[in-house]
C-alpha positions, -999 to 999 in steps of 0.1 A, spaced: 235 607 18 228 630 -11 235 667 -11 211 692 -27 231 711 -53 202 732 -67 203 769 -59 173 787 -44 175 811 -73 163 784 -98 136 764 -80 115 759 -112 143 744 -132 142 713 -109 110 703 -126 109 688 -161 82 712 -173 75 749 -166 44 770 -169 43 798 -195 46 823 -167 77 806 -152 94 804 -186 85 840 -193 101 851 -160 132 831 -165 136 844 -201 126 880 -193 99 878 -219 62 881 -219 39 851 -215 23 859 -248 57 857 -266 64 823 -249 30 810 -260 38 822 -296 72 805 -295 56 773 -283 29 773 -309 55 779 -337 79 752 -324 106 777 -315 108 763 -280 99 728 -269 65 726 -254 34 706 -250 -2 717 -247 -29 704 -224 -63 719 -233 -56 756 -232 -25 754 -212 11 752 -225 39 735 -206 74 745 -216 104 720 -213 127 734 -186 159 723 -205 146 743 -236 143 774 -214 178 769 -201 192 765 -237 172 796 -249 185 816 -220 221 805 -227 217 816 -264 204 850 -254 234 857 -231 261 847 -257 
């Protein structure tokens, strides 16, 4: 029997990829800034058509850098 150790405060982090809006909320940043960071390679992301997906682990790492 496995126990769910994820907190309800971080439901999006369970997934491998986040939307721009989810990443912006977690980083307390604007979606526009997240898209700009993705396009410049500042944060790991991939693009499908017009939509960006942001790597959840990259968001966690970015958030950790901002709090240090």
